[in-house]
SETIKOL-632904 format. One line per 4 residues: number of its first residue (from 1); for each residue x negated, y negated, z negated of N, C-alpha, C. Coordinates in steps of 0.2 Angstrom, whole numbers, always signed. Each point is the difference from the previous one (the first is absolute). Example, Ala and Ser with C-alpha at 12.3 -4.5 7.8 and 13.67 -1.06 7.14 Angstrom:
<atoms>
1 = -66,+28,-39,+4,-6,+0,-4,-6,+0 | +2,-5,+4,-4,-6,-1,+4,-5,-3 .
</atoms>
This chain:
<atoms>
1 = +24,+15,+33,+1,+4,-7,+2,+6,+2 | -5,+5,-3,+1,+8,+1,+7,+2,-4 | +4,+5,+2,+7,+4,-3,-3,+0,-6 | -6,+5,+0,-4,+1,-8,+0,-5,-5 .
5 = -4,-7,+2,+1,-3,-4,+5,-3,-3 | +6,+0,+4,+6,-3,-1,+2,+4,-7 | +2,+7,+2,+1,+6,-4,-4,-1,-7 | -7,+0,+2,-6,-2,-7,+5,-7,-4 .
9 = +0,-4,+4,+4,-7,-4,+5,+0,-3 | +5,+4,+2,+6,+1,-3,+0,+5,-5 | -5,+6,+1,+0,+3,-7,-2,-3,-5 | -6,-6,+1,-1,-3,-5,+2,-6,-4 .
13 = +3,+0,+5,+5,-6,-3,+7,+1,-4 | -1,+7,+1,+6,+3,-4,-1,+2,-4 | -6,+4,-2,-5,+1,-7,+0,-6,-4 | -2,-5,+3,-2,-6,-5,+7,-3,-4 .
17 = +3,+2,+4,+9,-6,-1,+2,+6,-5 | -4,+5,-1,+5,+6,-3,-6,+1,-10 | -7,-5,+4,-3,+1,-7,+1,-5,-3 | +3,-6,+3,+0,-6,-4,-4,-6,+1 .
21 = -3,+2,+7,-6,-6,+2,+5,-7,+4 | -1,-6,-2,+4,-5,+1,-1,-3,+8 | +5,-1,+1,-2,-4,+9,-7,-5,-1 | +3,-5,-5,-5,-6,+0,-8,+4,-1 .
25 = -2,+6,-2,-6,+4,-1,-3,+1,+5 | +7,+4,+6,-4,+1,+5,-2,-6,+5 | +5,-6,+0,+2,-4,+3,-8,-5,+1 | -2,+0,-9,-7,-3,+1,-6,+3,+4 .
29 = +0,+7,+0,-5,+2,+3,+1,-1,+9 | +6,+3,+2,+3,-4,+7,-3,-7,+1 | +1,-5,-3,-2,-7,+1,-8,-1,+1 | -2,+6,-6,-11,+0,+3,+2,+1,+7 .
33 = +2,+5,+2,-1,+5,+5,+3,-5,+7 | +5,-3,-2,+4,-6,+5,-8,-5,+1 | -2,-1,-5,-6,-6,+1,-5,+1,+4 | -3,+6,+2,-4,+3,+2,+3,+1,+9 .
37 = +5,+2,-2,+5,+1,+8,+1,-7,+2 | +1,-5,-3,+1,-7,+4,-7,-2,+1 | -7,+2,-2,-5,-3,+4,-1,+3,+5 | +1,+7,+1,-4,+4,+5,+7,-2,+7 .
41 = +5,-1,-3,+5,-3,+5,-2,-6,+5 | -2,-4,-4,-2,-7,+2,-7,+3,+5 | -5,+2,-2,-5,+2,+3,-3,+6,-3 | -1,+5,+4,-1,+9,-2,-7,+1,-1 .
45 = -3,-7,+3,-9,+2,-2,+0,-3,-9 | +4,-2,-3,+1,-2,-7,-2,+7,-5 | +3,+5,+4,+2,+6,-3,-7,+3,-5 | +3,-1,-6,-7,+2,-5,+1,+6,-4 .
49 = -3,+6,+2,+1,+7,-4,-1,-2,-6 | -3,-3,-3,-1,-1,-9,+4,-3,-2 | +5,-6,+4,+5,-1,-3,+7,+5,-1 | -2,+4,+6,+6,+6,-3,-3,+5,-6 .
53 = -5,+1,+2,-3,+5,-6,+3,-4,-7 | -2,-8,+0,+2,-1,-7,+7,-1,-3 | +5,+3,+4,+6,+1,-1,+1,+5,-7 | -6,+6,+2,+1,+4,-5,-1,-2,-8 .
57 = -4,-7,+1,-1,-2,-9,+7,-3,-2 | +4,-2,+6,+7,-3,-3,+4,+5,-1 | -1,+7,+3,+5,+5,-2,-1,+2,-7 | -9,+0,+0,-1,+4,-6,+2,-5,-8 .
61 = -1,-7,+2,+3,-4,-4,+7,+1,-2 | +4,+1,+5,+8,+2,+0,+2,+6,-3 | -5,+5,+1,+2,+6,-4,-3,+1,-7 | -5,-5,-2,-2,+1,-7,+5,-5,-4 .
65 = +3,-5,+2,+7,-2,-4,+6,+2,+1 | +1,+6,+3,+8,+2,+3,-1,+8,+0 | +1,+3,-6,-1,+9,+4,+3,+3,+5 | +6,-4,+0,+4,+3,+7,-2,-2,+7 .
69 = -4,-4,+0,-4,-4,+6,-4,+7,+3 | -3,+4,-5,-6,+6,+2,+2,+2,+6 | +4,+5,+2,+4,+2,+6,-2,-5,+7 | +1,-7,-1,-1,-4,+6,-7,-2,-1 .
73 = -5,+0,-6,-6,-1,+1,-4,+8,+4 | +3,+5,-3,-3,+5,+4,+2,+2,+8 | +5,-1,+2,+1,-1,+5,-2,-5,+5 | +0,-6,-2,-3,-5,+4,-9,+0,+0 .
77 = -2,+0,-5,-7,+2,+0,-3,+5,+5 | +3,+6,+0,-3,+5,+5,+0,-5,+8 | +7,-2,+0,+0,-5,+8,-5,-3,+0 | +0,-6,-6,-5,-4,+3,-9,+3,+1 .
81 = +0,+6,-2,-7,+2,+0,+0,+2,+9 | +6,+2,+2,+0,+1,+7,+0,-3,+4 | -1,-8,-2,+0,-5,+5,-7,-3,+3 | +0,+1,+7,-6,-3,+3,+1,-6,+6 .
85 = +8,+0,+2,+0,-6,+7,+4,-2,-2 | +3,-7,+3,+5,-3,-1,+7,+4,+2 | -1,+4,+6,+6,+4,-1,+3,+6,-3 | -5,+3,-6,+2,+2,-5,+2,-5,-5 .
89 = -2,-5,-1,+0,-6,-6,+10,-1,+3 | +1,-1,+6,+7,+0,+2,+3,+6,-2 | -3,+2,+1,+6,+9,-2,+2,-1,-8 | -5,-1,-3,-1,+1,-7,+6,-6,-2 .
93 = -1,-5,+2,+5,-7,-2,+7,+3,+2 | +2,+1,+5,+6,+4,+2,+1,+6,-5 | -3,+3,-2,+1,+6,-5,+2,-3,-6 | -3,-5,-2,+3,-3,-9,+5,-4,+3 .
97 = +2,-3,+5,+5,-2,+2,+6,+4,-1 | +0,+6,+4,+4,+4,-2,+2,+4,-5 | -5,+1,-5,+0,+1,-9,+3,-6,-4 | +0,-6,+4,+4,-5,-4,+8,+2,+3 .
101 = +3,-1,+5,+4,-1,+3,+4,+9,-3 | -4,+5,+1,+4,+7,-4,-1,-1,-8 | -5,-4,-2,+2,+0,-7,+7,-5,-3 | +1,-4,+5,+5,-5,-2,+8,+3,+2 .
105 = -1,+5,+6,+5,+5,+3,+4,+3,-7 | -7,+3,-3,+2,+7,-5,+1,-5,-6 | +1,-8,-2,+2,-3,-4,-4,+0,-7 | -5,+0,+3,-6,-3,-3,+1,-6,-6 .
109 = -3,+1,-3,+3,-7,-5,-6,-7,+1 | +4,-5,-1,-2,-6,+1,-6,-1,-3 .
</atoms>
């Protein structure tokens, strides 16, 4: 993961903590990402770009339910659109992990 992605993850995690987004809201999305990552870890040929793009729907639903989640939606929606390869998805998954870690570090609510 590039230093730029770590910095972006740190900044977004901090912003989400300050906005009052709960850890469980972010972790629900992380769980969906981890599900895809587990499939491709077992067999990279199972990488399904449509399944990755469907993550946008999960984000939209969460953002519709919780207004504080909108910054998360805006940031990740853009990142999802850029994913075309397995490697890009893996970097995206690490980015999300960084966001969760820095959200927790900044005392984001549970």
